N, C-alpha and C positions, 0 to 999 in steps of 0.2 A: 923133642925133649927126651932126655935120658935120665937114668937114675943118678942121684948125687953120690959121689964117692965120699964116704964118711969115715971118720976115725973110729976106733974102738969106743964102746960105751964107757961112761955115760956122756951124753950131750943133750941139748935142748932142741925142741921143735916148736915153731910158731905155726899153727895151723889156721889158715885164713880161709873160711868157707863163705862164699858169696853168691848172690844171684844178681846178675848184671841188668841194667836198664837196656832199652833198645838202642841200637846204633853205637858206633865207636866213640865219637866225641873226643878223640885224642887219647883214648885209653891205651891202645896198643903201643904207641910211642912212649907214653909215660911208664907203662909196665916194663918195657925194655930198659928204659933209663934207670928205673928203681932197681931192677935186677943187677945191672952193671954197678950201680952205686953201692948196693948192699955188699957185693963181692969185694969192695975196697975197705969195708969196715973191719976193724980188729975183732976177732972171734967168729967171723962168718965162716961157715963150713960148707954150705951148699943150698941148692934150691930145686924143688920139683913142683910141677903144676899140671893140672888137667882141667878141661872145660867141656861141658856137654853142649849139645845143640840148643838146649832150652835155656842157656844162660847161667846154669849153675856151675861153679868152679871151685876147685881147691888149689891153694898155693901154700906150700910148706917150705919154710926156710929153717935151716939148721944152724945152731949157734953153740959155741963152747960154754957159755955161762949165761946166767940171768942178767948179769951186768952188761954183757955184749948186746943182749936183746934190748935192754933199757936204753943203751947208747943209740941203737938203731931207731928205736921209737922216737927219740928226741932229736934225731938228725933233722936239720931244718928243711932240706928238700923233701925228705920223706914226710914230714909234718904237712907240708904244702900239698903233696900228692894225696894224702889222706883226706884233707879238707875238700879237695876237688872231688874225690871219690864219694864222699858223703853227699855232696851237692848234686852230682850228675851221673856217676857211673854205677851206683849200687842201689838196688831196691832193698836189700837186706844183707847184712854180713854178721859173722860171728868170728871172734878170734879166741883161740885156745892155745895156751902155753903148756907144754908137757916136758917132763924130764924123761928121756929115753933111757931105760935101764936094761932093756932086752931087745935084741934085734936078730933076725934070721932071714934068710932068703933062699930062693930056689932059682936056678937057671938051667934050662935045657941045653944040652950039647948040640950046637947048631952045625951039623955035618953036611947040610944041603942035600 
């Protein structure tokens, strides 16, 4: 996974923090499908994720507008994936939506 290439601010971030249940139960395949599907949605800007060994993970999707986020939330395949997630993939999750108004980064010069 790499950093998402994002436009100048402002834009929106949907931050999905979750603790997974034991076992895959089709999760990895569905996650890949949802990432590919999200990338086809108008207003999609990028995606970043990380997961720890204990099952806690963060998935952050970036969007041009709140309307683009709402359209993604109501997309039929995404709705179905969320229902499966509630039933079998997640012990607990939290979704936060934020407007990104400031962004900065640091990258070392990789000279080898």
